[in-house]
N, C-alpha and C positions, 0 to 999 in steps of 0.2 A: 018327643020321639026323635027329633033331629039330633038333639044333644046326646041321647042314648046311643044312636048309631055312630056319632062322632067318637064317643068314648070307646066303643067296641072297635072301630076301624083304626084308631090310633093306639090301641093297647099293644104293648110289646109282644104279647103272645100271638096276636093276630098278624103282626108284621113278620114274626118268625114263621108262622104258618104259610104266608104268602111266599116267603123265600123258599121254603121247602117245596111248594107247588111249582115255582119257577124252575128249580133244580131238577125236580122229577120230570117236568115237561121237556126240559132241554135234554135229559138223558133219553127219554122215549123217542124224541126226534132224531137223536143220534143213532139209536138202535134201528130206526127205520131205514138206515142206509145199508143194512146187512140183509140181503135177499133171503138168506136162510132163516133169520129170526122173523122177518115179516111173514114168510110162509107158515111158520109155526105159531106165532103169537100176534099176527097182524090185527086180529079183532080186539085183543086186549089193549094193544098199543093205541088203537083208534079210540077206544073208550076213554083211556087215560088222557089222550090229547083233547078230546071234546070236553071232558070234565074240567080240565085245567082252563080251557077257554071260557067255559061258563063261569068258573070262579073269578077269572079276570074281569069278565063283563060285569058280574055282580059287584065286584069291588069298585070298578070304575063308576057304575051307576050310584053306588053308595056315596062315593066322593062327590059326585055331581049333585046329589040330593042334599048333602050336608053343606057344601061350599056354595052352591048355586052360582052366581055370577063370578065369584072369586075363583072358581074352578079354572076359568079360562085365563086368569092372570098368572097362574103358576106354570112355568114352562115345563116342569117335570110332569104335570098332569096332561099337558098337550102331547108330550112325548109318549106317555102311556096310551093316550087315546089314538094316536096315529098307528102305533104298533098293533093295538087290538083291532082297529079298523081294517088294517091289512089282513089280519088273520080271519076276519069275518067275510072278506070278499070271496066269491066263488072261485074255486081252484080247478076249473075244468075248461076244456076247449082251448081258446086262445089265451086264457088266463091261467093255464096250468103251471106257468112259471111261478105263480104266487105260492104254490106249495113249498117251494124252496125257501120262500121268505118267512115261513112260519117260525123258523129258528130265531128270527128277530125277537121273538117273545123272551128269549133268554136275556136280551139287553135290558129288560125291565128290572133286572137285578141292580142295575145302576141307580135307578130311581128309588129303589126300596132300601138299599144299604147306604147309610149316611156317609161312610168313609169313601165309597165309590163316587157318591155325588160330589164330595169335596174335590176329589181328583179331577173329575170332568169339569167342574166349575173352574178349577185352577187352569186347566188346559184352555178353556174358552177365554178366560181372562188374559192368557198369554198370547192369544192370536194376534192382537195388534203389534206386539213386539216381534212376533215371529215373521210378520209380513216383511219387515225391513231385512231380516236375515235371509228370507227366501229370495228377495230381490238381489242381495249381495251374492248368494250362492249361485243364482242363475247367471249373474254377470260373470262370475269366475268360470263357470262351466262354458259359457259362450266364448269367452276370450281363449280359454284353453282348447276348445274344439276348433276354432279357426286356426290357431297356431299349429295344432297337431295335424290338421288336414293339409296345411301347406308344407309342413316339415316331413310328415311320414305317410302322406296319402299314396304315393307311388310305391313305397317300400311295403306297406301293409294295407292294401286296398280293402281287405275284408274287415279291418278295424277302423281305418281312417280314410276310406275312399271318398266320402263326401261329408258335409256338415252334419246331416242327420245320424249317419253311422258313427261319426266321431263323438257326438253328444251321448249316444247310447253307450259307446265303449268307455267314455270317461265317467259316466254315471256308474257303470259296472266297476270301474277302477276305484271310484270313491267309496263304494260299499266294501271293497277289499276282496271281491270275488274274482279269482283266477287272474289277477292283474300281473303276477310274475310271468305267466305264459305270454301275455300280450307284450310285456316289456322285453322279454328275451327275443321274441320275433323281430321287434323293431331294432333292438341292440345288435342284432346280427349284421345290420347295415350301418347303424348309427351307434357306435360304442358309448357315446356320452348321452344317449337318450334317457339313461337312468336318472339324470339330473331333473329332467322334465317331470318324470313320474313321481319322484320323491317329493319335489316341491309341491306338485299338485295334490298329492295325498296329504302332506302336512297341512296345507292351507285348508283343504276341504274337510278332511276327517278329524283333524286335531284342533282346528281353530273354529271354523264355521259351525260344525256340528256341536261342538262344545258350547257355542253361544246359544243354540237351541235349548240345551239342558239348563244353562244358566237362567234363561228367560222363564222356563217352566218352574224351576226351583224358586225363583223370586216370586212368581205368581202364587205358588203354593204357600209360601211364607206369608204373603199378604192375606190369602184366604184364611189361613190358620189364625193370623192376628185379628182379623175381623170376627172370627168365630169366638176367640177368647174374649174379645171386647163385649160381644153380645152376652156371653155367659156371665161375665163380671157385672154387667148392667142388670141382668136377671137376678143374680145373687144379691146385689145391693137392694133391688126393689123388694125381694123376698125378706131380706134382713130388716128393712125399714118397716114392712108390714108386721113382722113379728114383734119388733120393738113397740110399734103403735098398739098392738093388741096387749102386750105386757103392761104398757102404761095405763091402758083402760082397765085392765084387771086390777092393777094396784089402786087406782082411784075407787073402784067398786069395793075392794077389800077395806080400804080406809074409811069409806062411807059406812060400811057395816059395823066397823069398830066404834064409830062416834055414837054417843048416846042419842043425839037428835036425829041420826040417820042421814045427815046431809054430807055431801062430798066436800072435800077441802076447798075446792074452787067455788062451791055454792055457799059455803059458810061465810066467806069474806064478802059476798055480794050483799046489796041492800035487801034483796028478797030473803037471803039467809038470815039476816039480822031480824 
């Protein structure tokens, strides 16, 4: 019974069915944000939402029944369990905010689609390398914020009046949002302030942020290399099993062709003689 359930739950058709349920559920939760649609089809949307939840719970229980203790060793199973547990919590009274968290069920698409799992695994693998880059970026932001506060605090107090304001302004500048307006206001009193802004943008946007992408790409390449290695090992094992079966079939065919009915390896033994 357990193996039959495992076969059904791991079948590609069942996986595609779960993906469709996740997408439909995400669409219905999005439609619930339109008051006019809720007024007309609120009952149907609620039925679809509850049906999807029951399917997710049944799938999770099937995995728990099949894998037993191994279920808790797979982080993706724990990820699904947390999302479904949040969906099962009562969403009334003080916990009404949990209704908004139902959309987290759409994140189950990550654990169902293998390509998305690879991307997330690569991002998690890249976190240690990202830590050093975050520290470097924070250091650059802090140094630039102190400099800009001392240089331009009196000229543009709305942007560089204190350290906190300067940090926010420089973060906005780093993202490229409306930084020319900030620079022009400062350059009205400090004509060479453009040097500060250009150097800061070059360092943050074109150097540090590109380091983030380099770390992520490197992690994804490592993830792909490991996956290719696993596939090659699986193919080698499958090929060896096929070769062993063919060798056994050849020995059986050779034994059938011999008049005494003995296999070639048995014919040379003392018992064969």
